[in-house]
N, C-alpha and C positions, 0 to 999 in steps of 0.2 A: 491582221495584226493591233492596224491601234486600234480600230473600232472596238477588240476585245478587251484587249487590257484597260482600255477607258475602264468601258464599264466593269469589268473584274474593281475596279482600284476604284471606282464610282460607288455599290455596293458596300466595298470592305469598307468605307470611311462612314456610309450610313449605316453601317450597322457598327461600328464603334463608338459612334457618336450616339447611337438611338441605347448603347448601351447601357453607354455615358449614366443620360438622360432616366435610365431603371432604375441605375443606383441608387441618384442621387434620388429618387420617387426612396427608393429603398431607403433612407437614410432617412428620410423625415416620418417611415411606419405608415403609407401612403396605400390603396389596397391597388387591385391589377388594374383598375380603370384608369386611373392616374400614371400606373406607372406605363400605359400606353402610350398616352398620352405626352408628359416628359420624352419618352422614350421617340414617339415624332418629332415633335419641335425640333426636338435637338437633332436629331436626325437630316432633316431634311429642310430645317431653317435658313442654316446658310445657304444653301443651292438657291432656295427662292426666292433670296433675294438675290441672292446672282443672277439669273434668268431674268426676274423683276425690271434688276438695269437693263441689259442691254438686254432688253426685250423677245425673249426670249421665249416660244410652250416653255412653263413651269414644270420641269422635270415630273414631279410623280405623281400630276395628271395624268401624265399621259403611257402612265408607269403606273398601273400598283402594285408591283411590287419593291418596290420601294418600301411602301407603308406596312404590306406584307413583313420587309424586311421585320423593320420595328417593330412592327407589335410579335410577332413570334418568339426575338430578345428580347422584347422584354416582359411576357407569359414564362422564357425560357431561367428568368434570372428571378420571375417573382415565385416560380416557383424551388426552385435550390439556393438562390442566395438571397431570395426574404428577409433574412434579420443575418446582423453581427456583420456587416458591409467596411473592407476597409476604406476609410480613406484616398488612400494609397492606388488601390483599383482603378481607384475612381479618374486619379489625375494620371496614370501611364496609358490606361482606354485612348484616353479623352487626347491624348498626347500624339497615339500614333493617331488617331481617326484626320487630328488636326492637320498634319501632313501630308498623311494623303491628299484630306480634300483640300489643302487649299493647291496641290498639283494637277486633279479634275477641276478646279477649278479654275483656276489660266488657261489650263487645256483646251476647256470650256470655248472657252472666250477668244483664247488663237485661229482656233478655227474654227468659229462666225467671223473672222474679217477683225478681231478687236484691236486698239490698237497698243503695240507690250504695254508701254507703263500701264492703260489700263487694264491688261492683262492681268500683272502684276497683286496689283488694288484688288480684285475681282476676285484671285486663290484668293489672297488675308481674306476677306468679307466672307466667303463660304468658307474656311475653315474658327471663322472663332463666329459669328454671328451666330450657330446654333447654341453654342455656349454661354456666349449672352446671357440669352434669352432661358435660357436650362434655372440660371441664377439668380433670374431677373423673378423669375413665376418659383422658384424655393424660394427666396426671402434670403439667398446667401449674397453677401461682400461679391458683385463683381467681379471676378477674376482680374482684369483691366485694370483694379486700381488697390491691388493690391504688390504692385513693384515689382511682377515675375514677368520674367522676357516670355511671355506669351503672344500678341500682335508678332513679334520678330521672329521664332520660327518659321511661321507663317506664308511670313513677307519673304523671309531668307529659301525656304520652299521654293514660292511660288516663281521669286525672283530667279534662283538659280535654271528649275526647269524651260524660264521664259528665254535665257542666253544660254542655254545649252542647244535650244528648239531653234532659236531664230538662228545658229552658228551651224543646222544641219546633224545634229548630232538625233543617233537615232533614240527612237521618240522612250523605247525599253530601256536603256542608258541615263538616257538625261531623267527622268522621270526615280527612277531607281536611283539616283546621286542624287537628283532634287529632295526626295521623298529622308533619308540616312542623313542626309547633312541638318537639316532644318531639324529631325529628332533626336542629333546631337543637341544643338541648342534647344531645346525645351524642358530632356534629358540634365544637363547642366541646371536648366532653372530648378526641374525638380529636386535634384540629386544634390547640388551643392549650393543653391541658391542662389547662381548666376540672375544680376537685374539693369537694368542700363542707371546711369544715372541721379540720381533727384532734382530737382528742383529747387534753387540755392532762393529765396529771394533774395533781393542788397535789404546791407546793415540800415537800421535809422541812422543819421546824423549825430551824435553831439548838439 
């Protein structure tokens, strides 16, 4: 059951991120090939970095289903939403993918015997790296520089999942609670502009 649910969440996270990548291509009025490229790089970017860091086989190389999902999502968005893309749609899709993928990344690292603290880091990297690549390729200011809570929700989801699993909580409950809590934090950032206090340099003395 755990493996099945993990696979479902993994594909769901990839699909959500792929959609956000394709919508970014739509906002730039790109062609269908660029749609697929943006969808793929956003969908699998974070998971690729995770697998390389924990010395695991890169997931989409072993299973072409992930690339197929990204391509299908991109083509569907190209055919149905190629014009008039709303920025909020991209933000909410990215928020869902962010929290799901944070759990997936942490879960995979945990299943391979990685230290729980590092599992949280792997969850956050899995969840955020694809979106960072998307923004860079699109020439957009990285979301990391917008003072929004972005990495924080990923850390929340990954940390809650790891803590609950370490305490022996059922996988289904642990993942569900973790995704919901992380999404609440990200939703607050989108809806009410929650953010961390900014660094204030010391004032120069007269």
